[in-house]
C-alpha positions as CSV (number, residue, x, y, z in Angstrom):
1,M,0.1,-0.1,0.0
2,N,1.3,3.5,-0.7
3,D,1.8,6.9,1.3
4,E,-1.7,7.6,-0.5
5,A,-3.6,5.2,0.0
6,R,-2.3,4.7,3.4
7,G,-3.6,8.0,4.3
8,Q,-6.9,7.7,2.3
9,L,-7.7,4.9,4.8
10,V,-6.6,6.1,7.6
11,E,-8.4,9.7,7.5
12,S,-11.6,7.3,6.5
13,F,-11.2,5.2,9.4
14,R,-11.2,8.7,11.5
15,R,-14.0,10.4,9.5
16,H,-16.4,7.1,9.2
17,V,-15.2,4.4,12.1
18,C,-17.0,5.6,15.5
19,Q,-13.6,6.6,17.4
20,T,-13.5,5.3,21.1
21,S,-10.4,7.4,22.2
22,P,-8.9,10.7,20.5
23,S,-5.5,9.0,19.8
24,P,-5.9,5.3,18.8
25,L,-2.9,3.3,18.1
26,G,-3.4,3.3,14.4
27,I,-1.6,0.7,13.0
28,V,-3.0,0.3,9.8
29,V,-2.9,-3.8,9.9
30,E,-1.8,-6.0,7.2
31,R,-1.5,-9.3,8.8
32,A,-0.8,-11.2,12.2
33,S,0.2,-14.7,12.6
34,G,1.4,-15.8,16.3
35,S,2.3,-13.0,18.6
36,T,2.7,-10.8,15.7
37,L,1.2,-8.2,14.0
38,W,2.7,-6.7,10.7
39,D,1.4,-2.8,9.6
40,V,0.9,-2.0,6.0
41,D,4.8,-1.2,5.8
42,G,5.8,-4.6,7.1
43,R,7.1,-2.9,10.7
44,A,6.2,-5.9,13.1
45,Y,4.8,-5.4,16.5
46,T,4.8,-7.8,19.5
47,D,1.3,-8.3,21.1
48,L,1.3,-8.6,24.3
49,L,-2.1,-7.6,25.3
50,S,-3.4,-10.4,22.7
51,G,-5.9,-8.5,21.1
52,I,-6.9,-7.8,24.9
53,G,-7.3,-11.6,25.8
54,V,-8.9,-12.7,22.4
55,A,-5.4,-14.2,20.7
56,G,-4.5,-16.9,23.3
57,I,-3.7,-19.5,20.8
58,G,-2.0,-16.5,18.9
59,H,-3.4,-14.8,15.8
60,C,-4.7,-16.7,12.7
61,N,-4.2,-20.3,14.4
62,A,-3.6,-23.1,11.6
63,D,-6.5,-25.2,13.1
64,V,-8.6,-22.5,13.4
65,L,-8.2,-21.3,9.7
66,A,-9.0,-24.8,8.7
67,A,-12.1,-25.1,11.2
68,I,-13.5,-21.8,9.7
69,A,-12.8,-22.7,5.8
70,D,-14.4,-26.3,6.6
71,Q,-17.6,-24.8,8.7
72,A,-18.1,-21.9,6.9
73,P,-19.7,-23.4,3.1
74,R,-21.5,-25.5,5.0
75,Y,-23.7,-23.2,6.8
76,L,-23.7,-20.1,8.8
77,H,-26.9,-18.5,10.4
78,A,-29.4,-21.4,10.8
79,M,-31.9,-20.6,12.9
80,V,-31.9,-18.3,16.4
81,Y,-30.3,-20.0,18.8
82,G,-31.5,-22.9,20.7
83,E,-33.7,-23.7,17.9
84,A,-31.6,-25.7,15.4
85,V,-29.0,-28.6,16.4
86,E,-25.6,-27.7,15.1
87,Q,-23.0,-29.9,15.9
88,P,-20.4,-26.9,16.1
89,Q,-22.1,-25.2,19.0
90,V,-23.1,-28.9,21.0
91,E,-19.7,-30.3,20.9
92,L,-18.4,-26.6,22.4
93,A,-20.9,-26.5,25.0
94,K,-20.0,-30.3,25.6
95,L,-16.2,-29.0,25.6
96,L,-16.9,-26.7,28.3
97,A,-19.2,-28.7,30.8
98,E,-16.0,-31.7,31.1
99,L,-13.8,-28.1,31.9
100,A,-15.8,-26.5,34.1
101,P,-15.8,-27.4,37.8
102,G,-18.8,-29.2,39.9
103,D,-21.8,-29.9,37.8
104,L,-21.9,-26.4,35.8
105,S,-22.5,-28.6,32.3
106,V,-24.9,-26.3,30.3
107,A,-24.0,-23.4,28.6
108,F,-25.7,-20.3,26.6
109,F,-24.0,-19.1,24.0
110,T,-23.9,-15.4,23.4
111,N,-21.9,-12.7,21.0
112,S,-19.4,-11.4,23.8
113,G,-18.7,-11.1,27.2
114,A,-21.1,-8.2,27.8
115,E,-24.0,-10.0,26.9
116,A,-23.3,-12.9,28.7
117,I,-23.0,-11.3,31.5
118,E,-26.9,-9.1,31.1
119,G,-27.6,-12.8,30.8
120,A,-26.3,-14.0,33.9
121,L,-27.8,-11.0,35.8
122,K,-31.3,-12.1,33.9
123,L,-30.9,-15.6,35.4
124,A,-30.0,-14.6,39.0
125,R,-33.0,-12.3,39.1
126,K,-35.3,-14.5,37.5
127,H,-33.4,-17.4,39.9
128,T,-33.7,-15.7,43.0
129,G,-36.9,-13.4,43.0
130,R,-34.3,-10.8,44.0
131,T,-33.6,-7.7,42.5
132,R,-30.3,-6.4,44.5
133,Y,-26.6,-7.2,43.5
134,V,-22.9,-7.3,45.2
135,A,-20.3,-6.3,42.8
136,F,-16.5,-5.5,43.6
137,R,-14.9,-1.8,43.8
138,G,-12.2,-1.9,40.8
139,G,-14.5,-4.4,38.9
140,Y,-14.9,-4.4,35.1
141,H,-17.7,-6.5,33.6
142,G,-18.5,-4.5,30.1
143,D,-19.9,-1.6,28.8
144,T,-23.6,-2.6,28.1
145,T,-26.0,-0.5,30.8
146,G,-26.3,-3.5,32.6
147,A,-22.4,-4.6,32.7
148,L,-21.7,-0.7,33.7
149,A,-24.0,-0.7,36.8
150,L,-21.3,-3.1,38.0
151,C,-18.7,-0.9,37.6
152,D,-17.7,1.8,40.4
153,N,-15.6,4.1,38.6
154,E,-17.8,7.6,38.2
155,Y,-15.3,8.8,35.2
156,F,-17.3,6.0,33.4
157,R,-20.1,5.8,35.3
158,A,-21.4,9.3,35.2
159,P,-22.5,9.8,31.8
160,F,-24.8,7.1,31.2
161,E,-26.5,7.4,35.0
162,P,-29.2,6.9,36.5
163,L,-28.2,3.1,36.0
164,Q,-31.1,0.6,36.6
165,L,-29.5,-2.0,38.7
166,D,-29.6,-1.5,42.4
167,V,-25.7,-2.6,43.1
168,R,-23.8,-2.8,46.3
169,F,-20.1,-2.6,45.8
170,L,-17.4,-4.0,47.8
171,P,-13.7,-4.2,49.0
172,F,-12.5,-6.7,46.2
173,G,-9.9,-9.1,48.1
174,D,-11.6,-8.0,51.9
175,A,-13.0,-10.9,53.3
176,A,-13.9,-9.1,56.1
177,G,-16.7,-6.9,54.1
178,L,-18.6,-10.3,53.1
179,D,-21.4,-9.8,56.0
180,A,-22.8,-7.1,53.6
181,I,-24.1,-10.2,51.8
182,D,-27.2,-10.8,52.5
183,E,-31.1,-12.1,51.6
184,E,-31.9,-8.8,49.3
185,I,-28.7,-10.2,47.2
186,A,-29.4,-12.0,43.7
187,A,-25.8,-12.3,42.8
188,V,-22.7,-11.1,43.6
189,I,-20.3,-11.5,40.6
190,V,-16.4,-11.0,40.9
191,E,-13.4,-11.1,38.8
192,P,-11.4,-14.1,40.3
193,V,-8.3,-11.5,39.1
194,Q,-9.3,-8.0,38.8
195,G,-8.0,-6.7,35.0
196,E,-8.7,-3.4,34.4
197,G,-8.3,-2.3,38.0
198,G,-5.0,-3.6,37.8
199,V,-4.3,-6.9,37.7
200,R,-4.9,-7.3,41.4
201,V,-4.7,-11.0,43.0
202,P,-6.9,-11.5,46.3
203,P,-5.4,-13.3,48.6
204,K,-6.0,-17.1,49.4
205,E,-8.9,-16.8,51.6
206,F,-11.3,-14.3,49.6
207,H,-12.8,-16.2,47.0
208,P,-13.7,-19.5,49.3
209,A,-15.1,-17.0,52.2
210,L,-17.1,-15.5,49.5
211,R,-18.6,-18.8,48.2
212,A,-19.6,-19.5,51.9
213,A,-20.9,-16.3,52.1
214,C,-23.2,-16.6,48.3
215,D,-24.0,-20.2,50.3
216,R,-25.4,-18.1,53.9
217,A,-27.4,-15.7,51.8
218,G,-28.5,-17.9,48.8
219,A,-26.8,-15.7,46.9
220,L,-25.7,-16.8,42.9
221,L,-21.7,-16.3,42.9
222,V,-21.1,-15.0,39.2
223,F,-17.6,-15.6,38.3
224,D,-16.7,-13.3,35.1
225,E,-14.0,-15.2,33.5
226,V,-13.7,-13.0,30.6
227,L,-10.4,-12.6,30.5
228,T,-8.9,-14.7,32.9
229,G,-10.6,-18.3,31.3
230,L,-9.0,-20.7,29.2
231,G,-5.7,-21.0,30.3
232,R,-4.6,-17.5,30.9
233,T,-3.8,-17.8,34.5
234,G,-2.7,-21.0,34.4
235,R,-5.9,-22.9,35.1
236,W,-8.5,-23.8,32.4
237,L,-10.4,-21.7,35.1
238,A,-9.3,-19.4,36.9
239,C,-11.6,-20.2,39.8
240,D,-9.6,-23.6,40.0
241,H,-6.8,-21.9,41.7
242,W,-9.1,-21.3,44.8
243,Q,-10.9,-24.8,44.4
244,V,-14.2,-22.7,44.3
245,C,-17.0,-23.4,42.5
246,P,-19.1,-20.8,41.4
247,D,-22.6,-21.0,40.6
248,V,-22.4,-19.5,37.0
249,I,-19.2,-18.9,34.8
250,V,-19.0,-16.1,32.4
251,L,-16.9,-16.9,29.2
252,A,-15.8,-14.7,26.2
253,K,-12.3,-13.1,24.5
254,A,-10.2,-16.2,24.0
255,L,-13.5,-18.0,23.8
256,G,-13.5,-18.2,19.8
257,G,-10.6,-18.5,18.8
258,G,-10.3,-15.1,17.3
259,L,-13.9,-14.4,16.1
260,P,-16.9,-12.9,18.4
261,L,-18.2,-15.4,21.1
262,G,-19.2,-15.0,24.9
263,A,-21.3,-17.6,26.9
264,F,-22.5,-18.0,30.4
265,V,-22.3,-21.6,32.0
266,G,-23.9,-23.1,34.8
267,R,-25.9,-26.0,36.1
268,P,-28.8,-27.5,34.8
269,S,-31.6,-26.4,37.3
270,L,-30.3,-23.0,36.7
271,M,-30.2,-22.8,33.5
272,A,-33.1,-24.1,33.1
273,T,-35.0,-21.4,34.6
274,L,-34.3,-19.2,31.1
275,S,-36.8,-21.7,29.3
276,D,-39.5,-21.0,31.9
277,P,-42.0,-19.3,30.2
278,P,-40.5,-20.3,27.0
279,L,-38.5,-17.7,24.8
280,C,-37.6,-15.6,27.9
281,H,-34.1,-14.8,27.1
282,V,-32.6,-15.3,23.2
283,T,-30.3,-14.1,21.1
284,T,-30.3,-14.4,17.3
285,F,-26.3,-14.5,16.3
286,G,-25.5,-16.1,19.6
287,G,-23.5,-19.4,19.7
288,H,-23.3,-18.5,15.4
289,P,-21.7,-21.8,14.3
290,L,-18.7,-19.9,12.7
291,S,-17.8,-19.0,16.0
292,C,-18.3,-22.0,17.8
293,A,-16.4,-24.0,15.2
294,A,-13.7,-21.7,15.3
295,G,-14.0,-21.9,18.9
296,L,-14.4,-25.5,19.1
297,A,-10.9,-25.7,17.3
298,G,-9.0,-23.4,19.5
299,L,-9.5,-24.9,22.6
300,R,-8.9,-28.4,21.4
301,F,-5.7,-26.9,20.3
302,A,-4.9,-25.3,23.5
303,L,-5.4,-28.7,25.5
304,R,-3.6,-30.4,22.8
305,E,-0.4,-28.0,23.4
306,R,-1.5,-27.9,27.6
307,L,-1.4,-24.2,27.2
308,A,-2.6,-23.5,30.9
309,E,0.4,-25.3,32.0
310,R,2.7,-23.7,29.7
311,A,0.9,-20.6,31.2
312,E,1.9,-21.4,34.7
313,A,5.4,-21.9,33.7
314,Q,5.7,-18.9,31.6
315,G,3.9,-16.5,33.8
316,R,6.9,-17.4,36.9
317,R,9.5,-16.9,34.0
318,W,8.1,-13.3,33.2
319,L,7.0,-12.5,36.8
320,S,10.7,-13.2,38.0
321,A,12.2,-11.5,35.3
322,L,10.4,-8.5,35.3
323,R,10.6,-8.3,39.7
324,D,14.5,-8.0,38.4
325,L,13.9,-5.0,37.4
326,A,12.1,-3.3,40.0
327,G,13.0,-0.1,41.3
328,E,11.9,3.8,41.7
329,R,10.3,3.5,38.3
330,L,8.9,-0.1,38.7
331,V,7.4,0.0,41.9
332,D,5.7,-3.5,41.9
333,V,5.3,-6.7,39.8
334,R,1.8,-8.6,40.4
335,G,-0.1,-11.3,38.5
336,L,-1.1,-15.1,37.6
337,G,0.2,-17.3,34.7
338,M,0.5,-15.0,32.2
339,L,-1.7,-12.2,33.4
340,I,1.2,-9.8,34.8
341,G,0.7,-6.0,36.2
342,L,3.5,-3.8,36.1
343,E,2.8,-0.8,38.6
344,L,4.5,2.0,37.7
345,A,5.4,5.3,39.9
346,D,2.9,7.7,38.4
347,A,0.3,8.1,35.3
348,P,3.1,10.2,33.0
349,L,5.4,7.9,33.5
350,T,3.3,5.1,32.7
351,R,2.0,6.5,29.5
352,A,6.0,7.4,28.6
353,F,6.5,3.9,28.9
354,A,3.8,2.8,26.7
355,R,3.9,5.2,24.1
356,L,7.7,4.1,23.8
357,A,7.5,0.9,24.0
358,F,4.9,1.0,21.1
359,E,7.3,3.2,19.1
360,R,9.9,0.1,19.9
361,G,7.6,-2.2,18.6
362,L,5.7,-3.7,21.3
363,I,2.1,-3.5,22.0
364,L,0.9,-3.0,25.4
365,N,-1.0,-0.5,27.8
366,W,-2.5,1.1,30.9
367,T,-5.9,-0.8,32.6
368,L,-8.9,1.3,32.4
369,H,-9.3,1.8,36.1
370,R,-5.3,1.9,37.2
371,D,-3.5,4.9,35.4
372,T,-0.2,3.4,37.1
373,V,-0.6,0.0,35.5
374,I,0.6,-1.8,32.3
375,R,-1.4,-4.9,31.8
376,L,0.4,-7.6,30.1
377,A,-1.6,-10.9,28.6
378,P,0.6,-11.8,25.9
379,P,-0.4,-15.2,23.6
380,L,0.7,-18.2,25.2
381,V,2.2,-19.6,21.9
382,M,4.9,-17.2,22.6
383,T,7.9,-18.6,21.9
384,D,10.9,-18.3,24.2
385,A,12.8,-16.2,21.1
386,E,10.3,-13.8,21.2
387,T,9.9,-13.3,25.1
388,E,13.3,-12.5,25.7
389,H,12.8,-10.1,22.8
390,A,10.0,-8.7,25.0
391,L,11.8,-8.7,28.1
392,D,14.5,-7.2,26.6
393,V,12.2,-4.0,25.1
394,I,10.6,-4.0,28.8
395,A,13.9,-3.3,30.4
396,Q,15.2,-1.0,28.2
397,T,12.3,1.3,27.8
398,L,12.1,1.3,31.4
399,R,15.4,2.9,31.7
400,D,14.8,5.6,28.8
401,C,10.9,6.5,29.2
402,A,11.1,10.1,31.3
């Protein structure tokens, strides 16, 4: 692509594609593979965000591409969700049931994580007959109005208030505060590890105490594993770190192997709530056969290649190397598996670090609710050479940024 064509494309992007920030990355993407994106000038970028958690198995995974090519000529959209038997959808639901803890064996497929959160909220309200919810300070669950109501950050809430859900916010990681979960609460929604809140890993006693509090109150426990699920933290599901079985697990991002797909998964008796009355919760495109075929191929690849175990081992390597860099600028390094947060000394330094790292070919950024934290969530298929390169660039950038 010549300079004139690229310039016209960027101009059209800014004019006709709704902008979500005043300064987008602006990469004119030509192709992607594994852990790397290339722009139209042939410059390579190492993606340390996996497309914000989507490309856990790498960009353009060969198994996923083959599954898409096989499914696309068979059928695309055939019938509204839940009315036709579609093999990719059924097989993916069955595989998720095998990975989920306890008797969580029924999946409702959606288009996205936020839509899955909305479904879980409706499920809890209908099942319990209650109307109040608990969420946690610093949490993030999406940007639809229901999901946004679970966020306590006034910067994002204020333009859209009043929000309709009745939500009580508790401090994340504080088991002593869980007595506030009472018989008025329909569900408690929590990220096992907070992502946009700054990659916050709770104390080991927190999630078991949360499970016990929900049991006492008769409230559903909903684990939002949109970011943490499917191997990211070194377990197939992050709840397995604490041996806690929630009532509902919400998945998305990596679930579709690169295509749009979300789901919420629960036990049969609970999920049956959504068929009485019939069609009380439906979706047209949820569980699209192409996305399910891609997701099934991607998950089978991840299982075959033992990517959860690889994430655990690689996470230890990354955390060790990054903690060696700690000092006045890098004040903390924390994480679980290949979900890692770098806490820098202040917000201007964090912005400068992200900008300089991008100029040097690393794709990373700070978190929405903690402007001093850089989140790293690289593809789980990163090679040793790519890891060494990324760590070297991070170290050099920490020394150079101002």
